[in-house]
C-alpha positions as CSV (number, residue, x, y, z in Angstrom):
1,G,4.1,10.2,-6.0
2,V,4.0,9.9,-2.5
3,S,6.0,6.8,-0.9
4,L,4.0,4.6,1.1
5,S,5.9,5.9,4.4
6,E,4.9,9.4,3.5
7,R,1.5,8.5,3.1
8,V,1.4,6.7,6.5
9,R,2.8,9.6,8.3
10,L,0.5,12.0,6.9
11,A,-2.6,9.7,7.6
12,L,-1.4,9.3,11.1
13,A,-0.5,12.7,11.7
14,N,-4.2,13.5,10.4
15,A,-5.9,10.9,12.6
16,E,-7.9,11.8,15.9
17,P,-5.5,10.9,18.8
18,R,-8.5,9.5,21.0
19,E,-10.2,7.1,18.2
20,S,-8.6,3.8,18.1
21,V,-9.5,3.3,14.4
22,P,-6.8,2.2,12.1
23,V,-5.5,4.2,9.4
24,V,-6.0,2.3,6.3
25,I,-4.3,2.3,3.0
26,E,-5.2,0.3,0.1
27,L,-2.8,-0.8,-2.5
28,T,-4.4,-0.2,-5.9
29,A,-1.5,-1.2,-8.1
30,E,-0.6,-5.2,-8.7
31,S,3.1,-4.2,-7.9
32,I,4.6,-1.5,-5.8
33,T,8.4,-0.5,-5.1
34,E,9.4,1.5,-2.4
35,D,13.1,2.8,-1.7
36,E,12.6,3.1,1.9
37,P,11.7,0.9,4.5
38,L,8.1,1.3,6.3
39,E,8.4,2.6,9.9
40,I,5.6,2.2,12.5
41,C,6.3,3.8,15.7
42,G,2.6,4.2,17.1
43,G,-0.9,4.5,16.1
44,E,-2.6,1.6,14.0
45,V,-2.1,0.9,10.5
46,A,-3.8,-1.5,8.1
47,I,-2.5,-2.0,4.7
48,R,-4.3,-4.1,2.0
49,S,-4.7,-5.2,-1.4
50,G,-7.5,-2.9,-3.0
51,S,-10.4,-4.7,-4.6
52,C,-9.2,-3.8,-8.3
53,V,-6.1,-6.0,-7.6
54,T,-6.1,-9.6,-8.9
55,G,-4.7,-12.0,-5.9
56,K,-2.0,-10.0,-3.4
57,A,-0.6,-6.8,-4.3
58,R,3.6,-7.2,-4.6
59,L,5.1,-4.8,-2.0
60,T,8.7,-4.5,-2.6
61,L,10.6,-2.6,0.0
62,P,13.8,-2.8,2.1
63,G,11.6,-4.0,4.8
64,I,8.9,-3.2,7.5
65,R,9.9,-2.0,10.8
66,V,7.3,-2.0,13.5
67,R,8.9,-0.3,16.8
68,G,5.6,0.5,18.6
69,G,2.0,0.7,17.5
70,S,0.4,-2.1,15.3
71,L,0.7,-2.6,11.6
72,S,-1.8,-5.2,10.0
73,L,-1.3,-6.6,6.5
74,S,-3.9,-8.3,4.4
75,R,-3.5,-9.8,0.9
76,V,-0.1,-8.6,0.5
77,H,3.0,-10.2,-1.0
78,L,5.6,-8.6,1.0
79,C,8.9,-8.8,-0.6
80,A,12.0,-7.1,1.5
81,T,15.1,-6.5,0.2
82,E,16.6,-6.5,3.5
83,E,14.5,-7.8,6.6
84,N,11.0,-7.4,8.6
85,R,11.4,-6.5,12.3
86,V,9.1,-6.4,14.9
87,Q,10.2,-4.8,18.0
88,A,7.9,-3.6,21.0
89,G,4.9,-3.5,18.6
90,R,2.4,-5.9,17.0
91,L,2.3,-7.0,13.2
92,R,-0.9,-8.8,12.2
93,C,-0.7,-10.3,8.7
94,E,-3.7,-12.4,7.1
95,D,-3.4,-14.4,3.6
96,C,0.2,-12.6,3.2
97,F,3.3,-14.1,1.2
98,I,6.3,-12.8,3.0
99,T,9.8,-13.2,1.8
100,S,13.3,-11.8,2.5
101,R,16.1,-11.5,0.1
102,H,18.8,-10.7,2.7
103,G,17.4,-11.5,6.5
104,C,14.3,-13.2,8.1
105,G,11.1,-13.2,6.7
106,I,9.8,-11.4,10.1
107,L,12.7,-11.1,12.8
108,C,10.8,-10.7,16.0
109,L,12.9,-8.7,18.9
110,Q,12.0,-7.9,22.4
111,K,8.3,-7.4,23.2
112,A,7.1,-8.1,19.5
113,K,3.7,-9.5,19.0
114,V,3.3,-11.2,15.6
115,S,0.0,-12.8,14.5
116,L,0.3,-14.7,11.1
117,T,-3.2,-16.3,9.8
118,D,-3.2,-18.2,6.3
119,C,0.4,-16.9,5.4
120,E,3.2,-18.2,3.9
121,V,6.7,-17.3,4.9
122,A,9.2,-18.7,2.2
123,H,12.3,-18.3,0.2
124,C,14.4,-16.1,2.8
125,M,17.8,-15.6,3.1
126,R,18.1,-16.3,6.7
127,S,15.1,-18.0,8.7
128,G,11.6,-17.6,7.8
129,V,10.5,-16.5,11.4
130,G,13.5,-15.4,13.6
131,V,13.0,-14.8,17.6
132,N,15.7,-12.7,19.1
133,G,14.4,-11.3,22.3
134,K,12.6,-11.9,25.6
135,S,8.7,-11.5,26.0
136,T,7.9,-12.4,22.1
137,E,4.6,-13.6,21.4
138,I,3.7,-15.4,18.1
139,D,0.7,-16.8,17.0
140,M,0.2,-18.7,13.5
141,N,-2.7,-20.3,12.4
142,R,-3.0,-22.2,9.1
143,C,0.5,-21.0,7.7
144,I,3.2,-22.6,5.7
145,V,7.0,-21.9,6.7
146,R,9.1,-23.4,3.8
147,Q,12.1,-23.2,1.9
148,N,14.1,-20.8,3.6
149,N,17.7,-20.8,3.9
150,F,18.6,-21.0,7.4
151,S,15.6,-22.6,9.3
152,G,11.7,-22.4,9.3
153,F,12.3,-21.0,12.8
154,G,15.6,-19.7,14.1
155,V,15.6,-18.7,18.0
156,N,18.5,-17.1,19.6
157,H,18.5,-17.2,23.5
158,Q,20.4,-14.1,24.4
């Protein structure tokens, strides 16, 4: 089958450049495993559990890398085998469970904009949310950050 990264690349390539409508990808399986990280470098992408999925679709991959543009996740159980990173882009999560086996649940680098609503960030090898960059904006509403190996929030002032 076609990987999630390839589906996103094709959808963004076929999107009308002047429209600011997000490309929407529905996860229709209960559990999806990807071999490569999902990289977003531009455009608007929304990934959500399909209506046929009970609860949250589990997405296991090395991580998400938002380097520009915007990624929205809705009703997704995001399991990163490495780390999820946001740099100079926007990540919005609603009703998600986020974990990372070898890094931060979400590592916020320079100019990252992260918005979490009704999410849980837990069981990460490092901090649940890591802040390692200037001009980072983090907005959290009704979220739980717990049981992470380092700390709930880790801040590096470099």
